[in-house]
N, C-alpha and C positions, 0 to 999 in steps of 0.2 A: 355166169353164162347160162346155166339151166333156167334161170328166171326169165331171161329174154327169149329163150327157145319156147318156154311154156306160154309166154305172152303171144308170140307169133302164132303158135298152134291154136290158141284160143281165138285169135282174130281171124283165122282162116275159116271161111264159111263151111267148107266140107268137113272140117274137123271139130268145129266148135261144139257140136251136139253129140260127140262120141266120147266114150270113156277114154281117159288118158292113163298111160302106164309109164312108170319110171323103170327102165331096165339098164342096169350097169351105169347109172348116172345120166342116162339119156331118156327124154320123154318122147313117147310115141303113142299113136292111136291103135297100135296092135299089141296083143298080149305078149309078155316076155317069153323068150325061148328058154324054158327051164333047163334044158340040156346044155345050153351054152355055158352057163355059169350058175350052178346051183347055189353057190355061196353068196351070190349077189342079192341084196334085198330088193324086193319089188313093192312099189307103191302104185295105187290106183286112184285116180280122181273120177268120181262118178259124175255123170251128166247132170248139170244143174238145170232145173226147170226154169223156163223163161216166164216173165210176166206176160200173161195172155194179151194184155192191152198193148204191148210193144209190137205185136204183129199187125196192129191196125195202122195203115199208112197215115191216118190223121192223128196218131198218138201225140206227136210233138205239138201240133197245132192246138189240140185240146188241152195239153199241159199249159200252153200260153194263156188260154182262157181261164184256167184254174188259177194261174198266177195273178191275172188281173182281178179275179175274185178275191184273192187273199189281200191284195193291195186295197181293194174297196173296203174290206172288213177292217183293216188297220186304220183307214181314213175315218170310218164311222166310229170305231172304238176311241180314237183320239178325241172325237167330238162328244164322247159320252153316250153314243148310241150303241147299245150292246145286244139288244134283242132283235137279231136279224136272222131270218131263215134262209140258209144257203143250200139246203138240201135239194132245192129245185134245180140247181146247177150241178152239184156234186153227183146226184143220182144218175144224171144223164151222161155227164162227161166221164165218169168212172166206169161206165159200161164198156166192156171190151169191143162190142160190135157197133157202138154208136159212132156216128160220123161227126166231123167237125161242124157241119151245118147244124146238126141237132144240138150239139154242145153250145155253139154260139147263140142259137135261138133261145136256149134255156137261159143263157146269161142275159140276153136282152130282156127276156121276161122277168128275170130277177131285178134288173135295173128299173123296169117299169113298176113292178110290185112294191119296190122299196123306194120309189121316187120321193115319197114324203119323208122318209128317213134321211135320204141324201140332202134334201132341201133343209131339213132341220139341222143336219150336221154342218152344212154350208153356212147357215146363219149363225150357228154357235161359234164356228171358227172365225167368221168375220167379226163377231162381237168380241171374241178374245183378242183378235188382232187390234181392234179399235181401243180396247181397254189397255192393251200394252202400249199403244202409241200415246194415249192420254197419260199413262203412268210415266213414260219416258219424257214427254213434254213437261210434265209437272216437276219431275226430278231436275230437268235441265233449267226450268225457271227458278227452282229453289236454289240451285247452285249459282245461277246468275245473281239472284238477290243476295245470297250470302257474300259473293264477291263484291257486289256493290256496297253492302253494309261494311265490309272490311275496308274498302276504299274510302268510304265516308268517315269511318272511325279514324283511319290514318290521316285523312285531311283535317278532321277536327283536332287530332293530337298535334298535327303540324301547325295548325292555326293557334292553338293554345301555347305551343312552344314559341311561336313567333311573337305572340303578345307578351309572354313572359320576358323574352329577350328585349323587346321594345321598352318594357318597364324598367328592366335593369339598365339599359342604355340611357334612358332618361334620368334615372337616379344617378348614374355615373356622371352625366353632364351637369346635373344640379350640384353634385358634390364638387366637381371640378370648378364650377363657377364660384362656389362658396370659398374654396381654398384660394382661388386667385384674388377674390375680394379681401380675404384676410391678409394675404401676402402684401397687397397694395397698402392696406392700412398699417401693417407693420413697417413697411418701408417709409411711409409718410411720417411715422413717429420717430424714426431713427435719424432723419435728415432735417435740420432746422431750416425753416423757410424764412427769408428776410422780408420784413414788412416795409412798405413804402416809407421813405424818409429816415430809415434807421441805418446807421453805419455798422457794418460788420467788422469785428476785430479780426484782422488777418495776421496778427503778430505770431511769429513762430517761436515757441519756447523750446530751448534746448536743455535737456536734463543731463547732468553728469559732467559738466564742465565747471 
C-alpha cells in the first residue's frame, strides 16, 4: 500500500520536488512529529534533481530526431559505413535550451553532409540483395537439376529393367516353343503311322487265358 501512496505523491506536481518522509508507515511531504511516536522509525527521500533537458517543451520531439539519427547509424553500419560524424546533431539536440527546429535543422545538415555515405550504403545493400537473389536462384536451379537427374536416372533404370524383362520373356517364349517341338516329336515317335497300301493288324491278343 505504501508503494502506491509513494507513487501517487511522486506524480503530484506540487509534491514531486519536495522531500518525502515516512512517518509511522505513512509517506508525507511534511517532517515527522517526533513527539507523536518517538519509537517509530523515520525515513526521508531527498529531492531528486531532474534532467534539465526535460524542462524544454521540445525535449520529446528532439528525442525523436535523435532516434532517427540512431536508425541512420544502424543502417550505415549494416552497409559497412562506420566513419560517420554524428556530433553535428548530438551537440545541438542535447543542449537543454536548443529548440526542436535547431535540432531538426542539424539533422538535415547531417543528412546532406553524409549524402555520399548514404548513397554508398544504398548501393552496397542493393548489391547484397542482388547477390542473395542470384545465390537463391542458383541454389533453386541446382535443386531442379538434381531432381531432373534423379528422374532421368530412375527412367534409365526403369528402361533397363523393361529391356531385361523383355529379354527374359523372349527367352521364355523360345524355350516354350522348343519344348513344344520336342513334345510333338516324341508323340510322333510313339504312335505308328500307316503307310498307304499297308494293312494294319488290328488283332487283339488276350494274355492269361
